[in-house]
ROTOR-553145 format. One line per 4 residues: number of its first residue (from 1); for each residue x, y, z of N, C-alpha, C. Coordinates in nm, 2 decimals, padded with zeros to 4 digits. Layout:
residues N
NUM = X,Y,Z,X,Y,Z,X,Y,Z; ...
***
This chain:
residues 261
1 = 01.10,00.70,-01.80,01.16,00.74,-01.67,01.25,00.64,-01.61; 01.36,00.70,-01.57,01.46,00.59,-01.52,01.48,00.64,-01.37; 01.52,00.52,-01.29,01.52,00.53,-01.15,01.64,00.44,-01.13; 01.70,00.50,-01.01,01.83,00.44,-00.95,01.79,00.32,-00.85
5 = 01.69,00.33,-00.79,01.64,00.24,-00.66,01.54,00.15,-00.67; 01.45,00.16,-00.78,01.34,00.09,-00.80,01.34,00.03,-00.93; 01.28,-00.07,-00.96,01.25,-00.14,-01.08,01.11,-00.11,-01.13; 01.07,-00.09,-01.24,00.93,-00.07,-01.28,00.91,-00.18,-01.39
9 = 00.81,-00.26,-01.38,00.77,-00.35,-01.48,00.62,-00.30,-01.53; 00.61,-00.26,-01.64,00.49,-00.23,-01.68,00.41,-00.32,-01.78; 00.32,-00.41,-01.73,00.26,-00.51,-01.80,00.11,-00.50,-01.79; 00.06,-00.41,-01.87,-00.09,-00.39,-01.86,-00.19,-00.49,-01.84
13 = -00.27,-00.49,-01.75,-00.33,-00.39,-01.69,-00.26,-00.36,-01.55; -00.14,-00.40,-01.53,-00.07,-00.40,-01.39,00.06,-00.35,-01.40; 00.11,-00.26,-01.31,00.24,-00.21,-01.32,00.31,-00.27,-01.17; 00.42,-00.33,-01.19,00.49,-00.37,-01.05,00.62,-00.28,-01.04
17 = 00.62,-00.24,-00.91,00.73,-00.16,-00.88,00.80,-00.24,-00.77; 00.94,-00.26,-00.80,01.03,-00.34,-00.70,01.13,-00.25,-00.64; 01.13,-00.24,-00.51,01.24,-00.17,-00.44,01.37,-00.25,-00.46; 01.48,-00.18,-00.52,01.59,-00.25,-00.57,01.72,-00.21,-00.51
21 = 01.73,-00.22,-00.37,01.85,-00.20,-00.30,01.88,-00.32,-00.21; 01.91,-00.41,-00.27,01.92,-00.55,-00.20,02.03,-00.56,-00.08; 02.14,-00.49,-00.13,02.26,-00.47,-00.04,02.21,-00.39,00.10; 02.12,-00.32,00.09,02.07,-00.24,00.20,01.94,-00.29,00.26
25 = 01.91,-00.41,00.22,01.79,-00.48,00.27,01.67,-00.38,00.21; 01.68,-00.31,00.11,01.57,-00.22,00.04,01.52,-00.14,00.12; 01.62,-00.07,00.19,01.58,00.03,00.30,01.54,00.16,00.21; 01.45,00.23,00.28,01.39,00.34,00.24,01.47,00.48,00.26
29 = 01.56,00.51,00.16,01.63,00.65,00.16,01.54,00.76,00.10; 01.56,00.88,00.12,01.47,00.97,00.09,01.44,00.96,-00.07; 01.57,00.94,-00.15,01.55,00.92,-00.29,01.46,00.79,-00.34; 01.49,00.69,-00.25,01.39,00.57,-00.30,01.23,00.60,-00.28
33 = 01.21,00.67,-00.17,01.06,00.70,-00.14,01.00,00.80,-00.25; 01.10,00.89,-00.31,01.05,00.98,-00.40,01.03,00.89,-00.53; 01.12,00.80,-00.57,01.11,00.73,-00.68,00.99,00.64,-00.67; 00.96,00.59,-00.54,00.82,00.50,-00.54,00.71,00.59,-00.59
37 = 00.72,00.73,-00.49,00.62,00.83,-00.53,00.58,00.84,-00.69; 00.70,00.88,-00.75,00.68,00.91,-00.90,00.64,00.78,-00.97; 00.68,00.68,-00.95,00.63,00.55,-01.01,00.49,00.54,-01.00; 00.44,00.55,-00.87,00.31,00.52,-00.84,00.23,00.65,-00.92
41 = 00.26,00.75,-00.92,00.18,00.87,-00.99,00.18,00.82,-01.14; 00.28,00.80,-01.18,00.31,00.77,-01.34,00.20,00.66,-01.35; 00.19,00.55,-01.28,00.09,00.45,-01.30,-00.06,00.49,-01.29; -00.08,00.57,-01.18,-00.20,00.64,-01.17,-00.25,00.72,-01.29
45 = -00.14,00.78,-01.37,-00.19,00.87,-01.48,-00.19,00.78,-01.61; -00.16,00.66,-01.59,-00.16,00.57,-01.73,-00.31,00.51,-01.75; -00.36,00.54,-01.85,-00.51,00.47,-01.86,-00.51,00.32,-01.87; -00.37,00.27,-01.92,-00.35,00.11,-01.95,-00.35,00.04,-01.81
49 = -00.31,00.11,-01.70,-00.29,00.06,-01.58,-00.41,00.06,-01.50; -00.45,-00.06,-01.43,-00.57,-00.08,-01.36,-00.53,-00.11,-01.22; -00.40,-00.15,-01.18,-00.36,-00.19,-01.04,-00.20,-00.16,-01.02; -00.15,-00.17,-00.91,-00.02,-00.14,-00.88,00.02,-00.25,-00.80
53 = 00.13,-00.30,-00.81,00.19,-00.42,-00.71,00.33,-00.35,-00.67; 00.36,-00.34,-00.53,00.49,-00.29,-00.48,00.55,-00.43,-00.41; 00.69,-00.45,-00.43,00.74,-00.57,-00.36,00.90,-00.51,-00.35; 00.98,-00.60,-00.29,01.12,-00.59,-00.28,01.19,-00.68,-00.35
57 = 01.31,-00.65,-00.40,01.41,-00.74,-00.46,01.45,-00.84,-00.36; 01.49,-00.95,-00.42,01.55,-01.07,-00.34,01.45,-01.13,-00.24; 01.50,-01.22,-00.17,01.41,-01.30,-00.08,01.42,-01.26,00.05; 01.52,-01.16,00.09,01.55,-01.14,00.25,01.46,-01.05,00.29
61 = 01.44,-00.94,00.20,01.37,-00.81,00.26,01.26,-00.75,00.16; 01.14,-00.73,00.21,01.05,-00.63,00.14,01.12,-00.50,00.14; 01.13,-00.46,00.28,01.19,-00.33,00.32,01.25,-00.33,00.45; 01.34,-00.33,00.48,01.39,-00.34,00.62,01.38,-00.21,00.70
65 = 01.34,-00.11,00.64,01.31,00.00,00.74,01.36,00.15,00.65; 01.37,00.24,00.73,01.42,00.37,00.69,01.58,00.36,00.68; 01.64,00.45,00.61,01.78,00.45,00.58,01.84,00.51,00.71; 01.91,00.44,00.80,01.96,00.47,00.92,02.06,00.57,00.90
69 = 02.14,00.56,00.80,02.23,00.67,00.79,02.16,00.82,00.77; 02.06,00.81,00.70,01.98,00.94,00.70,01.93,01.00,00.83; 01.88,00.89,00.90,01.82,00.92,01.04,01.93,00.96,01.13; 02.07,00.91,01.13,02.16,00.95,01.20,02.21,01.10,01.17
73 = 02.18,01.15,01.05,02.23,01.28,01.03,02.12,01.39,01.08; 02.01,01.33,01.11,01.92,01.42,01.14,01.97,01.48,01.30; 01.96,01.62,01.31,02.01,01.68,01.43,01.91,01.75,01.53; 01.79,01.81,01.45,01.71,01.89,01.54,01.57,01.84,01.51
77 = 01.48,01.87,01.61,01.34,01.85,01.61,01.28,01.91,01.47; 01.32,02.02,01.41,01.28,02.07,01.28,01.31,01.96,01.16; 01.42,01.92,01.18,01.48,01.83,01.06,01.39,01.69,01.07; 01.39,01.65,01.20,01.31,01.53,01.22,01.16,01.56,01.15
81 = 01.09,01.66,01.18,00.96,01.70,01.15,00.95,01.69,00.98; 01.04,01.78,00.93,01.04,01.78,00.79,01.04,01.63,00.72; 01.16,01.55,00.78,01.19,01.42,00.71,01.05,01.32,00.74; 00.99,01.33,00.86,00.86,01.26,00.86,00.75,01.31,00.77
85 = 00.75,01.44,00.75,00.63,01.50,00.67,00.63,01.47,00.55; 00.76,01.45,00.49,00.79,01.43,00.34,00.76,01.28,00.31; 00.77,01.20,00.41,00.77,01.06,00.40,00.60,01.04,00.41; 00.56,01.11,00.50,00.40,01.09,00.51,00.31,01.12,00.38
89 = 00.36,01.23,00.32,00.31,01.27,00.17,00.31,01.18,00.07; 00.43,01.10,00.08,00.43,01.00,-00.02,00.33,00.89,00.00; 00.31,00.84,00.14,00.21,00.74,00.18,00.07,00.78,00.16; 00.05,00.91,00.19,-00.09,00.97,00.17,-00.11,00.97,00.04
93 = -00.02,01.00,-00.06,-00.05,00.98,-00.21,-00.09,00.82,-00.26; -00.02,00.74,-00.20,-00.06,00.60,-00.24,-00.21,00.58,-00.18; -00.24,00.63,-00.07,-00.39,00.61,-00.03,-00.47,00.67,-00.10; -00.45,00.78,-00.16,-00.52,00.87,-00.25,-00.53,00.84,-00.38
97 = -00.45,00.74,-00.44,-00.44,00.69,-00.59,-00.58,00.64,-00.60; -00.63,00.65,-00.71,-00.76,00.60,-00.75,-00.76,00.45,-00.80; -00.63,00.39,-00.79,-00.63,00.26,-00.84,-00.57,00.18,-00.73; -00.60,00.06,-00.70,-00.56,-00.03,-00.60,-00.43,-00.05,-00.59
101 = -00.35,-00.05,-00.49,-00.21,-00.09,-00.46,-00.22,-00.23,-00.38; -00.15,-00.33,-00.44,-00.12,-00.46,-00.36,00.02,-00.46,-00.32; 00.04,-00.48,-00.21,00.18,-00.49,-00.13,00.22,-00.64,-00.13; 00.32,-00.69,-00.18,00.38,-00.82,-00.20,00.49,-00.83,-00.11
105 = 00.48,-00.86,00.01,00.58,-00.84,00.12,00.65,-00.97,00.12; 00.78,-00.97,00.09,00.87,-01.07,00.08,01.00,-01.05,00.18; 01.00,-01.13,00.29,01.10,-01.11,00.38,01.08,-01.01,00.49; 01.16,-00.92,00.54,01.17,-00.84,00.65,01.06,-00.71,00.58
109 = 00.97,-00.68,00.68,00.91,-00.56,00.66,00.90,-00.49,00.79; 01.01,-00.40,00.81,01.03,-00.35,00.94,01.03,-00.19,00.93; 01.01,-00.13,01.04,01.01,00.01,01.06,00.93,00.08,00.94; 01.00,00.16,00.88,00.93,00.23,00.77,00.89,00.13,00.66
113 = 00.94,00.00,00.65,00.91,-00.10,00.55,00.77,-00.14,00.60; 00.73,-00.17,00.71,00.60,-00.22,00.76,00.51,-00.09,00.74; 00.56,00.03,00.77,00.47,00.14,00.73,00.43,00.17,00.58; 00.53,00.15,00.48,00.50,00.15,00.35,00.40,00.02,00.33
117 = 00.41,-00.11,00.38,00.32,-00.20,00.34,00.17,-00.16,00.38; 00.18,-00.09,00.50,00.04,-00.07,00.56,-00.03,00.05,00.48; 00.05,00.11,00.40,-00.02,00.22,00.31,-00.08,00.17,00.20; -00.05,00.03,00.16,-00.12,-00.04,00.05,-00.25,-00.06,00.08
121 = -00.34,-00.12,-00.02,-00.47,-00.15,00.00,-00.50,-00.30,00.03; -00.42,-00.38,-00.01,-00.42,-00.53,00.02,-00.28,-00.55,00.04; -00.25,-00.63,00.14,-00.13,-00.69,00.18,-00.11,-00.86,00.17; -00.04,-00.88,00.08,00.00,-01.03,00.08,00.14,-01.05,00.15
125 = 00.17,-01.16,00.19,00.29,-01.18,00.27,00.34,-01.32,00.23; 00.46,-01.33,00.20,00.53,-01.46,00.19,00.55,-01.54,00.32; 00.57,-01.67,00.32,00.58,-01.74,00.45,00.71,-01.70,00.52; 00.81,-01.62,00.45,00.92,-01.60,00.53,00.92,-01.45,00.59
129 = 00.80,-01.38,00.57,00.78,-01.24,00.59,00.79,-01.23,00.73; 00.83,-01.10,00.79,00.84,-01.07,00.93,00.81,-00.92,00.95; 00.72,-00.90,01.04,00.68,-00.75,01.05,00.73,-00.69,01.19; 00.76,-00.57,01.20,00.79,-00.50,01.33,00.80,-00.37,01.31
133 = 00.79,-00.29,01.42,00.81,-00.16,01.44,00.89,-00.13,01.54; 01.02,-00.14,01.53,01.13,-00.14,01.61,01.19,-00.01,01.64; 01.14,00.10,01.63,01.18,00.25,01.63,01.21,00.27,01.77; 01.14,00.22,01.89,01.17,00.25,02.01,01.31,00.21,02.07
137 = 01.35,00.10,01.97,01.50,00.06,02.01,01.60,00.15,01.96; 01.56,00.25,01.88,01.64,00.36,01.84,01.64,00.46,01.90; 01.53,00.48,01.99,01.51,00.61,02.07,01.42,00.70,01.99; 01.33,00.64,01.90,01.24,00.73,01.82,01.11,00.67,01.83
141 = 01.01,00.71,01.73,00.89,00.65,01.73,00.87,00.63,01.57; 00.76,00.56,01.54,00.76,00.55,01.38,00.70,00.68,01.33; 00.78,00.72,01.21,00.78,00.84,01.17,00.70,00.85,01.03; 00.64,00.73,00.98,00.57,00.71,00.85,00.45,00.69,00.85
145 = 00.38,00.70,00.97,00.23,00.68,01.00,00.21,00.54,01.06; 00.31,00.50,01.13,00.30,00.35,01.20,00.21,00.36,01.30; 00.20,00.46,01.39,00.13,00.49,01.50,-00.04,00.51,01.47; -00.06,00.54,01.34,-00.18,00.55,01.29,-00.25,00.45,01.22
149 = -00.18,00.39,01.12,-00.23,00.29,01.06,-00.25,00.15,01.14; -00.15,00.11,01.21,-00.13,00.00,01.27,-00.25,-00.02,01.36; -00.30,00.07,01.45,-00.42,00.06,01.55,-00.55,00.04,01.45; -00.54,00.11,01.34,-00.67,00.09,01.24,-00.69,-00.05,01.18
153 = -00.56,-00.10,01.17,-00.56,-00.23,01.11,-00.58,-00.37,01.21; -00.51,-00.34,01.33,-00.54,-00.47,01.43,-00.59,-00.43,01.55; -00.62,-00.30,01.57,-00.68,-00.26,01.73,-00.57,-00.19,01.79; -00.63,-00.11,01.88,-00.53,-00.02,01.99,-00.43,-00.11,02.05
157 = -00.48,-00.22,02.13,-00.40,-00.27,02.22,-00.30,-00.36,02.16; -00.32,-00.44,02.06,-00.25,-00.55,01.99,-00.12,-00.43,01.92; -00.18,-00.32,01.87,-00.09,-00.21,01.81,00.02,-00.16,01.92; -00.03,-00.12,02.02,00.04,-00.07,02.13,00.14,-00.16,02.17
161 = 00.10,-00.30,02.18,00.20,-00.40,02.22,00.32,-00.41,02.12; 00.29,-00.41,01.98,00.39,-00.41,01.90,00.50,-00.28,01.89; 00.41,-00.17,01.91,00.48,-00.04,01.90,00.57,-00.01,02.03; 00.52,-00.06,02.14,00.61,-00.03,02.28,00.71,-00.15,02.28
165 = 00.69,-00.26,02.24,00.79,-00.34,02.28,00.90,-00.35,02.15; 00.86,-00.32,02.04,00.96,-00.33,01.93,00.94,-00.47,01.88; 00.87,-00.56,01.92,00.89,-00.70,01.89,00.85,-00.71,01.75; 00.91,-00.84,01.68,00.87,-00.87,01.56,00.76,-00.98,01.56
169 = 00.69,-01.00,01.46,00.60,-01.11,01.44,00.62,-01.16,01.30; 00.58,-01.30,01.28,00.62,-01.38,01.17,00.47,-01.35,01.09; 00.48,-01.41,00.96,00.37,-01.41,00.87,00.24,-01.45,00.90; 00.25,-01.58,01.00,00.13,-01.64,01.04,00.06,-01.55,01.15
173 = 00.14,-01.49,01.25,00.08,-01.41,01.34,00.03,-01.28,01.26; 00.09,-01.22,01.17,00.05,-01.12,01.11,-00.09,-01.14,01.04; -00.12,-01.26,00.98,-00.26,-01.30,00.91,-00.35,-01.31,01.06; -00.30,-01.37,01.16,-00.40,-01.39,01.25,-00.44,-01.26,01.32
177 = -00.34,-01.15,01.32,-00.39,-01.02,01.37,-00.48,-00.95,01.28; -00.47,-00.99,01.16,-00.55,-00.90,01.05,-00.47,-00.81,00.97; -00.32,-00.82,00.99,-00.25,-00.70,00.93,-00.23,-00.74,00.80; -00.23,-00.87,00.75,-00.20,-00.92,00.61,-00.34,-00.99,00.57
181 = -00.38,-00.99,00.44,-00.47,-01.05,00.38,-00.46,-01.19,00.36; -00.34,-01.25,00.32,-00.32,-01.37,00.28,-00.16,-01.40,00.30; -00.12,-01.53,00.34,00.01,-01.58,00.34,00.03,-01.70,00.23; 00.13,-01.69,00.15,00.16,-01.78,00.05,00.29,-01.80,00.05
185 = 00.33,-01.92,00.00,00.47,-01.95,-00.04,00.54,-01.82,-00.11; 00.67,-01.84,-00.08,00.75,-01.71,-00.17,00.72,-01.74,-00.31; 00.74,-01.84,-00.35,00.73,-01.85,-00.50,00.59,-01.80,-00.58; 00.50,-01.82,-00.48,00.36,-01.79,-00.52,00.32,-01.65,-00.50
189 = 00.42,-01.58,-00.44,00.37,-01.43,-00.39,00.35,-01.34,-00.51; 00.42,-01.33,-00.61,00.40,-01.23,-00.71,00.28,-01.30,-00.80; 00.28,-01.42,-00.81,00.15,-01.45,-00.90,00.03,-01.44,-00.82; 00.04,-01.46,-00.70,-00.09,-01.42,-00.62,-00.14,-01.29,-00.62
193 = -00.04,-01.19,-00.62,-00.05,-01.05,-00.63,-00.11,-01.02,-00.76; -00.06,-01.06,-00.85,-00.10,-01.05,-01.01,-00.25,-01.08,-01.02; -00.27,-01.21,-00.96,-00.40,-01.24,-00.99,-00.51,-01.16,-00.91; -00.48,-01.13,-00.79,-00.56,-01.01,-00.74,-00.59,-00.90,-00.82
197 = -00.47,-00.84,-00.87,-00.47,-00.73,-00.95,-00.55,-00.74,-01.07; -00.52,-00.86,-01.15,-00.60,-00.88,-01.28,-00.75,-00.89,-01.24; -00.80,-00.95,-01.14,-00.93,-00.96,-01.10,-00.99,-00.84,-01.08; -00.93,-00.75,-01.01,-00.98,-00.61,-00.98,-00.99,-00.53,-01.11
201 = -00.88,-00.54,-01.20,-00.87,-00.49,-01.34,-01.01,-00.51,-01.42; -01.06,-00.62,-01.39,-01.18,-00.64,-01.47,-01.31,-00.58,-01.43; -01.31,-00.50,-01.30,-01.42,-00.45,-01.27,-01.42,-00.28,-01.31; -01.53,-00.22,-01.31,-01.54,-00.09,-01.34,-01.45,00.01,-01.29
205 = -01.35,00.08,-01.36,-01.26,00.16,-01.29,-01.31,00.27,-01.22; -01.41,00.34,-01.25,-01.47,00.44,-01.15,-01.52,00.37,-01.03; -01.58,00.27,-01.04,-01.64,00.18,-00.92,-01.53,00.16,-00.83; -01.41,00.12,-00.87,-01.30,00.08,-00.78,-01.26,00.23,-00.73
209 = -01.23,00.32,-00.79,-01.19,00.44,-00.76,-01.26,00.50,-00.64; -01.41,00.51,-00.68,-01.49,00.57,-00.58,-01.50,00.47,-00.43; -01.50,00.35,-00.47,-01.50,00.25,-00.35,-01.37,00.28,-00.26; -01.27,00.29,-00.32,-01.14,00.34,-00.25,-01.16,00.46,-00.17
213 = -01.21,00.59,-00.24,-01.22,00.71,-00.17,-01.32,00.68,-00.07; -01.43,00.61,-00.07,-01.54,00.61,00.03,-01.47,00.55,00.16; -01.39,00.43,00.14,-01.33,00.37,00.25,-01.25,00.45,00.33; -01.16,00.52,00.26,-01.07,00.58,00.34,-01.13,00.72,00.40
217 = -01.20,00.80,00.34,-01.27,00.91,00.39,-01.36,00.85,00.51; -01.41,00.75,00.50,-01.50,00.69,00.62,-01.40,00.65,00.74; -01.29,00.61,00.71,-01.20,00.57,00.83,-01.14,00.68,00.89; -01.13,00.81,00.83,-01.08,00.91,00.87,-01.17,01.00,00.93
221 = -01.30,01.01,00.88,-01.40,01.12,00.93,-01.49,01.04,01.05; -01.50,00.90,01.04,-01.59,00.85,01.11,-01.71,00.78,01.06; -01.80,00.69,01.12,-01.90,00.63,01.05,-02.02,00.72,00.97; -02.06,00.83,01.07,-02.16,00.93,01.00,-02.11,00.99,00.89
225 = -01.99,01.05,00.89,-01.94,01.12,00.78,-01.91,01.02,00.66; -01.87,00.90,00.70,-01.84,00.80,00.60,-01.94,00.77,00.53; -02.07,00.76,00.60,-02.19,00.70,00.54,-02.23,00.82,00.45; -02.22,00.94,00.47,-02.26,01.06,00.37,-02.16,01.07,00.25
229 = -02.03,01.03,00.26,-01.95,01.03,00.15,-02.00,00.89,00.07; -02.02,00.77,00.12,-02.08,00.65,00.05,-02.20,00.70,-00.03; -02.29,00.77,00.02,-02.41,00.81,-00.05,-02.37,00.90,-00.16; -02.30,00.99,-00.14,-02.24,01.08,-00.24,-02.17,01.01,-00.36
233 = -02.08,00.91,-00.32,-02.01,00.84,-00.42,-02.10,00.73,-00.50; -02.19,00.68,-00.45,-02.29,00.60,-00.48,-02.37,00.69,-00.60; -02.41,00.80,-00.57,-02.48,00.88,-00.66,-02.40,00.90,-00.78; -02.27,00.94,-00.76,-02.18,00.96,-00.86,-02.16,00.85,-00.97
237 = -02.17,00.73,-00.89,-02.15,00.58,-00.97,-02.27,00.57,-01.05; -02.39,00.59,-00.99,-02.50,00.57,-01.08,-02.51,00.67,-01.18; -02.47,00.77,-01.19,-02.46,00.87,-01.31,-02.36,00.83,-01.41; -02.28,00.72,-01.41,-02.18,00.69,-01.51,-02.24,00.61,-01.63
241 = -02.17,00.60,-01.72,-02.19,00.52,-01.84,-02.16,00.38,-01.81; -02.07,00.36,-01.73,-02.03,00.23,-01.68,-02.12,00.16,-01.60; -02.20,00.24,-01.51,-02.31,00.18,-01.42,-02.41,00.14,-01.53; -02.46,00.21,-01.62,-02.55,00.20,-01.72,-02.52,00.05,-01.81
245 = -02.39,00.05,-01.84,-02.32,-00.08,-01.91,-02.33,-00.21,-01.82; -02.29,-00.17,-01.70,-02.28,-00.27,-01.62,-02.42,-00.34,-01.57; -02.52,-00.27,-01.55,-02.67,-00.33,-01.54,-02.71,-00.39,-01.66; -02.68,-00.32,-01.76,-02.75,-00.37,-01.90,-02.68,-00.50,-01.93
249 = -02.55,-00.50,-01.91,-02.47,-00.65,-01.93,-02.53,-00.75,-01.84; -02.54,-00.72,-01.72,-02.60,-00.83,-01.63,-02.74,-00.87,-01.68; -02.82,-00.77,-01.72,-02.96,-00.82,-01.76,-02.95,-00.91,-01.91; -02.85,-00.85,-01.98,-02.84,-00.94,-02.11,-02.74,-01.05,-02.09
253 = -02.70,-01.10,-01.97,-02.63,-01.20,-01.95,-02.48,-01.21,-02.04; -02.42,-01.12,-02.04,-02.29,-01.09,-02.12,-02.20,-01.01,-02.01; -02.08,-01.02,-02.06,-01.96,-00.95,-02.00,-01.96,-00.81,-02.02; -01.94,-00.71,-01.92,-01.96,-00.57,-01.96,-01.82,-00.51,-02.02
257 = -01.85,-00.40,-02.08,-01.73,-00.35,-02.16,-01.72,-00.21,-02.10; -01.62,-00.20,-02.00,-01.61,-00.08,-01.93,-01.53,00.03,-02.00; -01.60,00.14,-02.00,-01.53,00.27,-02.06,-01.44,00.36,-01.96; -01.49,00.33,-01.83,-01.41,00.43,-01.75,-01.48,00.58,-01.75
261 = -01.62,00.58,-01.79,-01.68,00.71,-01.81,-01.84,00.70,-01.73
***
């Protein structure tokens, strides 16, 4: 598959997707979002891929936000809703992917760029990264899930401060708030993301998928329903050939050979 606005590096067990609009600071046009969606789904359907990395081209920006030209063209509430809904669907699909998505944030992650990052499962940031939801400065609110994912990641009051002021924070503050997992020098960003991806790729693929499903379902439904989901997914995991292989390999003191079954 060919793309106009992204680059895809398929190097099993990891696929790396790079937003490639450096002159626009990797802004998220509708086409760019659709290409990200298509590439993520292709990775999800590829049995040789066990993890996905998403990053931005160049050193200045992971993604500086939505395409302002497209926002300017929106005239009605109905058009705004449709634009937001289509973007939400892309990020929902990322959360629902059975494989982990690691965000390697280099430079600016603002507005839609920060929202894209938060839709990943693990977020790494380079030391020059900067995060912010500046939508109030444009007379709008976040439209790609920012008002929902940010409070879940850093808490209501801290999230509201960022959402209502439009202020930016640097990578160190993002780490302190719990927004990102780790901060590394820019030159080490992709190697660090690859290392995490390859570590996860060594685990049982069904266990990874079921863990991810259980976490997201619990976050959406609440602790009681989340615990019920965990019980159900634990049961599914116990019934797999990979569980039998994993416990047998542990007792035999050898590395397991996963089949994804």
